[in-house]
N, C-alpha and C positions, 0 to 999 in steps of 0.2 A: 563832730561836736567840739565846740570851742569852750574851754573853761574860762569864765569871765571873772571869777573871784572865789573867795572862800566864805561861806560854803559854796560848793560847785554850782554853777549856773550854766545852762545849755541853751543854745540858740534853737528856737522852734522854727522860725521863718526869718524873713529879712528884717522884721521890725518887732518880733516878739521874743521874750526870754522866759525860760522856766528855771526857777530857783527853789531849792529844797531847804527848808528851815526846820531841823529837828529840835523842837522845844519841848522836852519831856520833863516838866518840873525843874526849871533851869537850875543848873548846878553852880555853886559858888566855891571857889577854891578856899577862901577864908571867910569865916563868919557864917551866919545862918543861911539856909537856902529856902527858896520861895515855896510856900505851901499852897499855891494857887492851882487852878485846873491845868491839866496837861494839854498842850496844843502842839500840833505838828502840821505844817501846811506845804503844799506845792503852790507857789505863787507865780502867776503869769503876768508880765507887765512889758511895756514897750521901752520906757526910758528909765524911770525910777519906780520903786515899789510905792503904791498908794499909801496915804497917811493912815487909812483905816487898818491896814495890816501892820504898819509900824507901831500903832498904838496898842493893838490887841495882842500881838505876837512877840513883843519884846525883841524887835529885830536889831541886831548889831550892824554897824557899818562894815561893809566888805573891806577886806584887805588886811585885817589884823587877826591874830590868834586869840589874844586875851584883850578885852576892852572893858572900859568902865561906862556904864549907861545908867540913866535914871528912869525908873519905871513910873509911868503915869497911865495905867490902863483904865478904861471907863467902867469895867465890870465891877471890881470891888470899890466901894466908896472911899475906904481908907486903906491903902496898900500897907501890908505888914513890913515890907522891905522897901526902902527908898533908893537903894543903890547896891551894887555888887559887881562881881566879876563873872562873866560868862565864859565857860570853857568849851571850845568847839572840838568835838571828838571826831577824828577821821572815821570814815565809814567802815573801812576794813577793821580797824581796832575796835570800833563799836560793836561790830558783828561778832568779833572774837569772844566777847564776854556777854553771854545772854543774861536775861533777867535771873534765870535759875542759878547760873554760875555766880552772879554777884551776890545772891542771897546765901549761897552755900559757902563761898570763900570770900567774904567781903573785904577783909584786910589784905589778902593776897591780890585781889583785883585792884584795890585802891593803890597798892604799891606799884603794880605794873603800869597803871595809868600815870602815876607820878613819874616813873622812869621814862615813859614814852613822851609825855607832854612837858616835862620839866616844871610842872606846877603841882603843888600839894592838892590832893583830892580827898575829901572826907569819905571814909569807908561806908558810912551810913547812906550816902547818896549814890553809891555804885549801882545799886539795884535798879536805878531809873535810867541807866545809860543806854539801853537798847533802843534803837530808832524804831518808829512805828512801821507796821507793814503796809498800811493804807493811808492815803491822804484824806484830809477833811474836805468835802466838797465846798466849792466857793459859795454856793447858795446857802449852805449851813452857816457860814461865817457872816455873810451879809444880811441874812434874813429874807432874801428875795428868792422866791420859788421860780425856777425856770419853766417856761411854758413848753408843753409837749408839742413839738412841731412835726410836720410831715417827714422831715429828714430823719428825726428820731424814730418814727414809725418804720421808715424804710430800712434803717440800720437794724432795728430789732427783728424785722421780718427777714432780712438777709441773714442775720445770725441764726435764726430758727431754721431757715431753709438749709444752711450749711450743716447744722447739727443733724437734721433729718437725713441727710445724705452721707453722713460720715460713717467710716468703717467701725469706729468704736460703738456707735449706736447700733449698728447691725450685729456686732458680736454680742452686745448686751441682750438684744432681742433673741438671738439664737440660743444664748445661755438660758433665758427664761423659758423659751420654747422647749429646750431639752429637759429642763427641770419639770415642766408641766407634763411632758410625755412620760417621764419617769414616774411621776405621781400617778398618772393615768394607767400605767402598766402595773404598778404595785397595788393600787386600789381597784377592786373589781368594778366595772362599769355596767350601768343599766340595771342595777338592783332596785327592787321595789322598796318603798319606805319601811315595810314590815321586815324585809330581809336585812336592811341596813341596821334597824334597831336591834334585831336579834343577834347580829354579828358583832356590832361594835358597842352596844349599850346606848342608853338614852342620851348621855351627855356628849359623847363623841359623835353620835349620829346627828345630833342637832347642828354641830359645827360642819360636818361633812355635807349635810343637806343645804345649810345656809351658804356655804362656799361653792356649792355645785360640783364637788369633787367626785361624787359618784356618777356624774354625767358630765365629765370635764370637757369632752370634745364638742359638746353642744352648748357649753356655758357662754355667757356674755363676755367674760374675760378672755377666753380662748379666741373667740371671734375678733375681739378688739386687738389681740396680739397679732393675728393674721393680717388685719387691716394695717397695723403699724408697720409690720414687716414689708407688706406690699408698698406702703408709702415710702419706706426707706429705699427699697429697690427702685421705685419710680424716681425719687429725688436723686439717687446716685446716678442713674442712667441719664437723666436730663442734665445734670451738672457736668458729666464727662463726655457725653456724646458730641457736643459742639467742638470740643478740643480734638477728638478723634477725627471728626469730619474735616476740620481745618488742616490737620496733619496729613490726611490722605488727599486733600485737594492740592497740596503742594506738589508741583511737578518739576522734575529736573530740567533745566534749560541749557546748562553747560556742564562739561566734564573737565575736571582738572586731573591730569595723569599723576601729578605728585600726590594728590589725596587718595587716588585709587591704589597707589602702592603702599598706603598705610592701612588698608583694609586687612583684616585677619586672613581672608582668602583672596589672593591676587596672584597674577602670573604675568611676567614680561618676556616677550619673545621677539626675535628677529627672523623674518621669513623672506625667501627670495621672490615671493610672489609680487607681481606688480601691483601698485596701489589701486589701479583702475579695476583689477579683478578681485581685490580683497573685499570691496564693498558687497558685491553680490554673493560671494562665497560665505562671508561671515554672517550676512543677514539671513541666508538660507539655513545655516546651521542653528542660529538662535531661534528662528521661527519654528523649526522642526523640534527643537528640544524644549523650548519654553512656551512660545506662543507669539502673540502680537509684538512686533518690534517697532520702537519709536526712534526717529532720527532727531538728534539734538543739534543746536547751533554749534558750528565748529568753523575755525578759520580755513583758509584754502589749504589744500593738500593734507587735510586731517579729516578724521571720521569719528563720530561719537554716536554710539548705539546703546539703547537700554531696553531690556525685556523684563516684564514684570508678570508675576504669577501669584495668585492667592490673595490679592488685595482685599477681596470681600471677606476673608476670614477674620479680619480685624473687627468686623461688626458682629461676629458670632457671640461675643460676650454679652452684648445687648440683647441678642435673641435668647440667650440663656435667661437673662433677667425677665424678658417678656414671657417666656414659657413658664417660669416659676410663678409669675403673676397670674398667668392663665390657670395654673393648677390651683392656686389659692382661690381664684374666682370660682372654679368648679367645686372646690370643697365648701365654699361659702354658700353656693346654690344648694348643694346637698344638705347642708346644715339648716338652711332656712325653709326649704320647700320639700325636703324628703321626710320620711317617717319610717319607723320600725315598730311593728306591733304584733299582736297575736290574734288569731282567728280560730275559735273552737267550733266545729261543725259536727252535729250528730249525723249518723248514717241516714241518708234519705232526705236531709234538710238542705235548704238553700239560704244563703245569707250574703250580704255585701258589707257588713259592719266589721271593722277592725278596731280592737282596743289598743290604745297607745299608752303604755305604762308610764312613760316619761311625763306626758302631759295629763294623764288620767282622764282622757277623753276618748270618744268613739269617732272614728273617721269612716266615711262612706266611700266605697270604691265605685268607679264608673261602670262596673259590671258586677255580676253575681257569680258565686261559686257554689256548686252543689256537690256534696259528698255522696257518690253513688254506693261505695262500699269501702269498708276498712278491714284490713286483714293483718293479724299479728301472729308470728310464730315464735316458739320458745325453745331454748336448749333444755336438756334433760334436768338441769338444776333449777329451772324456772326462770332463768335470765332471758329477757327478750332477745330474739335472734334477728328478726326483721319485722318492721311494720311499714305497711304500704297503704296509700290512699288513692282510690280511683275517683277522680274529680272531673267535673264538666264546667267549663266557663260559658256563661250565658250573657248575651247582649239583647236586652229587651225581651227576655224569656225565650230567646232563640239560641240553641247550642252553637257555639263557634269553635270550641276546642275541647277535646277529651284527652286526658293524659293521666299517667301514674306518677305520684310523687313519692319518692323513697328518700331515706337518709342519704345525704351527700349527692342527691340527684334531683335538684330543684327544677321548676319550670318558670318561665318568664312570659308574661303577656302584658303588652302595652306599658312596658317599663316597670311593672310590678313583679317581683320575684317571690315565689312561694317555696318555703323549705319545710320538710317534714321534721317537726321539732319534738312533739310529744303525743301522747294519747292517754285515754283514761276511760274507765267504766262509768256509765251513767244509767240511772234508773228511768226507764221510759214511763212506767206506770206501776201502781201498787194497789192491791185490794186490801182495804183497811176496815177493821171492825171496831166500832165504838160501843161500849157497854157500861151500864150501871147495875151492879149486882143487887143493891138494896131495892131499887125500883123496877127491876127486871126489864129495864129499857135497853134495847140493842138495835143498832142499825149498821148497815154496811155501805161503804162508799168506795168507788173505784177512782183513784186520784191519778190523773196524768201529771207528769212532772211539770211544775211551774204554772199550773192552771188552777184557778180558784173555782170551787163548787159550793153549793149550799150545804150547811152543816146540819144535816138531819131536818127536823121540822122547825128549827129555830130561825131567827133572823140573822144568824151569823154566817160567815164564810170560812171555809177551810181550804188549805193549800199545802202541798208538799214543796218545800223551798230548798232542800239540800239533801245530799246523799253522800255517804262515805263508806268505803269498803272495810275500814277498821276504825272503830271509835274507842280509842284508849285501850285497846286490847280486848274489847268485848265483841268484836266482829262487826258485821255491817249494821248500819243504822240510818234512819231517815229523820229529817227534821220537818215537823208538821206544825203549822201555825194556824190560829183561828182568830177572827176579829169581827167586829161589826162597825158600822159607820160611826165616826166620832170617837173611836176607842183605839188605843194602841194595841197592835197585835201581841198575842201571847202564845207560847208553844213550848215544845220540848223535843229532845232527841229520843226516838223510839228504837230500842234495841230489837232487831229482827230475830236473833237467835235466842233471846231470853224473853219469851212472851209473858212470864209471870213476874218480871222485874217490877218492883213497886214504883219506880220512876216513870213507867210508861203510862202517864196520865196527863190529860189535857181537859181543863174546865170540868173536872170531876168525873170525866169518862176515862175508863181503862181502855188503852189503845193496843190492838194486836194487828200485826201485819201478817195477813194470811198468804198472800201470793204476790210475786213481783215479776216484772218483765224488764230485763236490763239489756243494754247494748253498749257500744263503744262510741266515743267521739274522737275525732282526729284534731290534734293541735298543730296548726300551721303557723309558722313565723312568716310574716308578710313584711317585705322591705321594698321601699321605693326611694331611689336616689337619682334625681335628674341630673346631678353633676358628674356622674360617672363618665359619660362620653366626653365632657369637657376636660376632665382630669386625664383620661387616656390620651386625648389629642395633645395636651400639654406635655405629657411624658414622652410621647414620640418626638415632638419638636425639641424637647430638652435633650434627648439622646442624640439626635442628629447634630444639634448645635455643639454638644460636648465633644463628639467625635471630630467635628470640623475644627473646633478650637485647638485640640491637642494634636491632630494629625494632618492638618492643612496649614502649613506656615505661609507667611507672606514673604516672598522671595523676589530679589532683584538681581539681574545680571547686567554688568556694564562691559562694553568693549570700546576701547579708544585706540585709534591707529593713526600713524603719521608716515608720510612718504619719506623714504630714506634712499640713499644711493649706495648700493643698489637695493631693491626690495622694499620691505615695509616693516616698521616697528610697531608692535601692538601690545596693549595692556588689557588684561581681562581681570575683573574683580566681581565679587558677589557678596550679597548681604541678605540675612534672614533674621526675623524676629525670634526664631527658635533655633539656637545653635545645636547641631547634632552631627554625629559621625556620618549619617546618611547624606546630609546636605554637603559635607566636604567631599564625599565620594561622587556626588552628582556634579559638583563644580569641577572636580578633576576629570571626570568623564567628558564633560563639555569641552574643557580645554584640550584634551587629547583628540577629540573629534575635530575641533577647529584647527589644531596643529597638523593633523593628518591631511585635512582637506587643503591646507595651504602649503604642503610640502615643507615641513619644518626644517630649517637649516641648522640652527644652533639652539640649544636648550637655554632657556633663561632661568629666572629664579623660580 
C-alpha cells in the first residue's frame, strides 16, 4: 500500500485510488463550526476526485494539515459558514478518544488534541471527532441505483454456500439441537391434550401445544433442524473433499536427502553392503513391513523408494459425515412415515384399527389382530404381578402367527411391534330395568356394550355408552343414553351398587342394573418405524469409520541410498498424520530390520 497524501490514500490497482475522507460535521479551530449533515466517504478515482464529491463533501486539497477552503455545497441554498479551517485528525488519535470519552471529558480531550495538533480545538466539537465505522455507498451519494447483476448473484450465493459449510454454523446448530433435546427430556413427550392441560394449566398448555413441545421430536422445527444440520454436513464435505483429493493425488517424484534428515523420524547409516544388493534387500524389507513399494526418479548410483500405508483413512472423515446424514435420513423417514398408537381389544374380538393420539386419527393395519385370551395375576396386596395377552395375527381372515405378549416381551410382525402396555375391565352386557312407579310401567332390556336397542315401546333408542369401576367413590357405574331421530342424546350415570339413588333416572324412568357380565380388554401399544433399519446401518458405518479414523493413520516410509566407496550410505525417514509412540516404535523396528539385513557397519544418527 502506497500512501499518496493526507488523508491516506491507497492504490487499489494500476489506475485506481481509494481515499478516505472523515467529514463528521467539519471542525474549525477558530470560529463557528458547520451545523450541516455529517458526511464520510470512501472515494475511488483514477486521477483526481470528481467535482461532485468535491462539492458535496468539502474536500481539502491533499498535502496540508490545516487549509482554508470556501464551502459552496449544492444541498443548503444558503450556507451558514462561508469559510473556515479544517483540522485533519490522525486515525490513531481519533480512535483514542471515542464519542463517549469526548462527551465525558470534553475539556481534557480538547486540550490533548491541542497538544497533539498544535491547533486550538473547541471542546464542544470534540464529541464529533470519532471517524465513522462504515462508508456511505457511492449510489447513495450520486442517487443512481446499481443494477443487480449476475456477478452480484454469484457472490451472494458463494457467501451463503461458505456460511452453510462453516464450523461456526455447525456449532450453532448443535447447540440448538442440544437445547431441544434438553427440553424434550425435561418435558414429558406424547401426552394427550387433556393430560397437558391437567398437568400445566390452560395458559401454559396452550403455549406448549402451539410450539409442539409435548411432541418435540415430531415437530416441524425439529425436522427443519435436522435438515439444516444435514445441509451443513453436505456443504462442509463438498467444500473440503476436493482439497483432500488434490492433496492425495500428489505423488512424490523425487527425494531430497537433505529434507529427509529434517523429518522428526529419520536415520542415516553407512553399511558395507554393495549398492547393487541394497536395492533388492531394502525393497524386500519395505514390502514385507509396509506393503507396495514405489520407485522414484533418482540419478545414477542412487536409489529412492517410498512405501505408503493407510492412504484411504484420510477419506474416513467424509464417511463419518455420510453416515450421520444416513442416520438423519432414517430418523426423518421414521418421523414422516412411522406412527405410535394404542389398540384396545376385548377378549375374543378382532380389529385392525390403531388410535394415533398425536394425530387424533385412526390408522388401519394391513392385517388384523385377535385377542384369544387375557390373563392377569396379582400380588397379595392387590398390585398387578403380570398380565399377558394371547393373540393371533390374521391375514385375510387366515391365522399366520400366534404369540404371547408380555410386559417387556413384545412381538414384531411386518415391521409393526406390539407391546403389552395396559389392561382394563369392560362391561360386556347388562340387564337393566326401567320403571315408572306412578304408572306401574316397567320393562327390562338386556344391553350389550355399545349397541343401540329400542327403548321399550317408544320410538326412542337406548345404548350403554360407558363403564367405570369406581364413579367418584360410589363404586361401579354405567353410562346409559337415549335418543330419537332429530334429537340430541340425553342420559345419566347409573350407580350399580346404589339402586335407590335418586339420580338413577332417564326420561322419567327409574333405572336399576340387575345383572352384568364383565370381562377384560388388553391395551397394546403399536409402533411402526420404517427408519430403524436405515438408522442401524448408519450407526454401523459410523462406528467403522470412527475406528478407522482414530486407529488407522496415513503413514509414509522413505528410503534413499547412494553408492559410496566402499559400501552404501542410506537415509530412512517416516511421516504420519497421527504422531504416536507406537509409530515411533514401528519406524525404529523397520530401521533395525533393514540394518540387520544389510550387515550394519557403523551406527548413524
